[in-house]
N, C-alpha and C positions, 0 to 999 in steps of 0.2 A: 984645537982644544977637544977633548973627548968629553961628551955629556954622558953622565951616568943616569940612567932611568930612575925616576922617583919610585920608592917603594910602593907597591900595590897600585901603580898608575894604571894598570890594565883592569882593576876591578870593575869600574863602571861599565866598561864595554861588555863585560861578561854578565853583570847582574841585572842592569836595566832591562835587557830583552826579556828576562824572567819575570821582573816585578811588574812592569806595565801591564800586561795581560791580567795579572792577578787584581790590580785595581779595579778593573771593569767587573770583577766578580763580586766585590765587596758590596753588602747591602747598603742602599743609600742612607738609612738610618744612621750607620756608623760614621758618615761623613757630614751629615747635618747636625746642627745643635739640637741636643735633647732638651727635655723639660727644664732641667737645671739651668740651662743657658737661655730659656726663652726670654723673649723681649718682656721687660717689666710692664710696659704699656699693654701688651696683650693679656698679661695676667691680671691687670686691673680691670680691664674691659670684661672679663669673665665674672667680676664680682658686681651683684646687684644690690641696690638699697631699698628699704621700705621705711616709711615714717608713720607711725600708729600711736594713736592716743587712746588710753584706756584707764583712766583714773590715775592713781598713784604710779608715778613712773618707777619707784623702787620695786613695785610688785610686777608690773608688766616686763621690765628688764629682766627680772629673775625668771619669769615663766617662758619667755622666748629665746633667751641666750643658750638654754640647754638643748635646743632642738638640733637634731643632727643636720649639718649643713650651714648652721649659723656660724659666722666667723666672729662676730662680736655685737654687742648691743650697747648702745649709749644713750643715756638719759639727757633730756633737753627740752627745749620749748619751740613750738611752731604754731602758726595760724594767725598770729598778731601782727601789729604794726610796729611796736617798739623794738629798736635795734638793741642787741646785746642785753636782753632781759635778765634781771636777777630773780631769784626764788621769791624774794620779798615781793617784788613788784607783781609777779604772775600771780602769786597767792592773793594779793590784795585785790586783784581784779582791775579791769580797766584797760588792760594791755591787748586784750584779744587773743592772748596765747593760750594754748593747752600744754599740760605736761605731756610729753611724748617720748617715744623711744625710737631711735634709729637703728634698725637692723641691717647689717651687712652680711650677705649670704652668698653661697656658692649655688647657683641654679642648677648645676650638674648634679647636686645632692638634694637640694631643697627647692621646689617651685614656688613662685610667688603665690600660686593658688593654694598651695599647701600651708605656706606661712599664714595667709588670711584665714584660712580654716583654724588653725592653732590659736589665732588671735581672737577670732569670734568666740571660741570656747573658753577663753580666759577673761571675758568681759560679761556685763549685764547689758545686752543689746537693747533692753526695754527701758532703760534709764537715761533720758537725756539731760538730766539736771545735775549729773555728777556721776560718780560711781561708788556704790557701796556706801561707807560712811563719809566719804569726802564730798562735799556739795560745792555746787558753783560751776560756772562755765569753764574754769581752768581744768576741771577733771572730766568734762564731757568726752564721750567717745567719738573719735574721728578717724577715718583712713585718709592719709594725704597721699594723693597719687602723683607719680611723675610719668606723664606722657599718656597717649590714649590706650596703650596695651594695659597698663596698670589700671586705668579708669574702667576699662571693660571687664577685667577680671574682678576688680572690687564690686562692680554692680553684679556680676554673677554670684559672687559670695554673698551678697545680701539676699538674693532670691533663694539661695541654696538654704541659708539660714532660716528664711521664712518658711520654706518648706519642711525643714527639719523640726521647727517648733510649732508647726501647724498654725502659723499666724500670718496675717496679711503683711506684705512687705512694707506697707505704710505705718504699721506699728512699731517698727524697728527704729530706734532713735540714734542710730550711728550715722553721722555725716559722712558724705564722701566728697572731698574737694581737692583741687590742686594744691600741690606743695609749692610754697614760694621760698621759704628758707628754713633750714634747721639751725637752731642756736644751742650749742652744748650747754648743759647745766653745769653748776659748780662742781668742783672736783669731789667734795664730800658727799654728793649724791651718787657718784658712779660706783657700781658694784656694792651698793649699800647692804643688800642681803647677805653677802659674804663677809663683809668687814664688820658688820654689826648684827650678827645673826639673832642674838637674844632680843635686842630691841625690835628688829624686823619681825621676827615670828610672833612676838606679843602684839605688835601693831597690826599685823595681818589677821591674827585671830580675833582681836578686839574689834576690828573693823567689820568682821562678818563676811570678808570676801569669799572664802571657800563654801561657806554655808549657803550664801546666795547662788554661787555658781552651781553647786549641786542641785539647788531648788529649780534653776532655770534648765540646765543641761542634763540633769541626772547622771547616768554612767559614763556620759560622753564628755563630762566637764573636764577641762584642762587636758583634752586628749587630741591626737591628731587622727583619729578614726574617720573613715570615710563618710561623707555626707549621708544621711538617711532621711527619706522623705516620711513624715509623720501624717501627711494628708490622706484621707480616705477618697478613694475615686468613687 
């Protein structure tokens, strides 16, 4: 029986000697997964979180979520012992919780130190009994830290604030303490400023938040400007 050669059966023997050397010339980046195929766990590891208390969480969420590098900001409760607290429970007192905002951010675009600087400039650091028109321990300012690095940077930000305001660090009423757990607030509190702009803007004005910020921080209120020392040598 006479076997007929398959069509193009000779092609691999001619093409492979040409293609194989070319493969070694390709940039390695073309052969490895690009950013779009990166491991989701690696992406998640690049995102950091900060939990901060500064009075009404509607306001602090609104002030921090617009910072370049912030991925999202979520209102909630931290600092107390009651599990799954409600707004009513926290507002009534006795839970030990503060209204807080959890900020998820990209450290390649926004450092934790820069986020803290923006935080200080959006609160009254001299008031430990609440913030602005909101009184009570649930509104007191607190920096909740996760790990020694955040603790160190939080302490450094306290000293920078004291230098900028030309006050002793002991006069600042912002607590710095380890985070135990963040509890998300009810859905109707999330993105309140955007979803209820008229009510939010009236509340913020009536509470005197911006007037007090201007009185404390001057032109640096609500800004991310670099720290400035006001102390005289």
